[in-house]
N, C-alpha and C positions, 0 to 999 in steps of 0.2 A: 502493499500501500503506498504510495509517496501522498505525501501533503505538501502545497508550495501556497504560499500566500503572500502577495505584496500590499505594504500599507505603507501609512502616510503617518509620520511625527508630529503631532501635536504642538500646539505653543507649549512650550518651555518657561519656567519660571525657576530653573537651574544656571548655578552660574557657570563658565567657561561656555566653547566653543560647540552649541549643537551641531553645527555645522560640519564640524570635523569628524574623519573617517574614520577615528578610532572610538569614537564615541557610535557612528551610526553603526559599526560591525559588532560593538558591544550589544547596541538593542535588539540589532537582529538577532544574536546568539541569548540572547534572554529570553529572548521571542519564542526562540526552537527549545530551548529547556524547560520553560514552561508547559510547551504545546506537547509537548513530549510525555511533560509528568502528569497532563493531565489525560491525553491521551493512555498512559501507564494504570490511570486509575479505572479509567472507564470499561476498559478491556480485562481489567479486574472483575470489576462487579458484573458484566455481563456473562462471561465466560465461570468466573468461579462462584458469585450466588446465582445469580440470575438462572444460569448456564441454560442460554438461548441466544439463539442468534438474531436478535434485534439491530441488528449492522448490515444484515444482507451476503455475507460473505457467502453462505451457501446458495446464494441465487449466482455469485458470478463464477463459483464452481460449476455448476450446473450450467450457464453460457459456455464460459469455454475448455469445461472438462466435461461434457458428455455423458460418455463412458466410463469415467471415474465416476460421476455423480449418482450414473443408475447403480453402482454398488455401491454405496456410501449413504443412501439420503435418505435411508430408515436408520442409521446411527447417528445421524448428524449432529444434535445434539451432542452425543457424547467426545462427537469427533472435538467440535467445536469445540468444547468445552476444557480439551485439553492441547488445543494445536497451540501451537507455537507463532504466533501473528509479527511480521517483521513490517517493520514503516521506519521512512523519511520523513524529515519535516525539514524544509528550507522554508527562510523570511525573509522578503529584500523591501527596507523603504527605499520606496519610489520619490516621494514625494513630504515636503514638508509645508507645516501651518495649519490653521482650519479653514472648512470650505465656509464660504460665503455665499449667502442664499440672500437672491432677491425678490424684494416682497413687491406687487407692483399697484 
């Protein structure tokens, strides 16, 4: 599973240069870390507590590996609960500032 996100840094009230590349890379790294933590908690909950594929991975197996799916679909909840799910997260700062809204 691959997760990619582009974002904007809002107005900052911190000291220092928010446009500095080191600051931007740190924001991206911190974002990736927090997203990975949240995904890890979510996967643990749906796999170990609920033991239910509420995120639809079985549907992806059915579409991309139909022969495998036919063999495992009856045991999917158990397979899903014990599966090792790999994922990567990428975050990129694209813009700075807030969005202005024009009211007419």
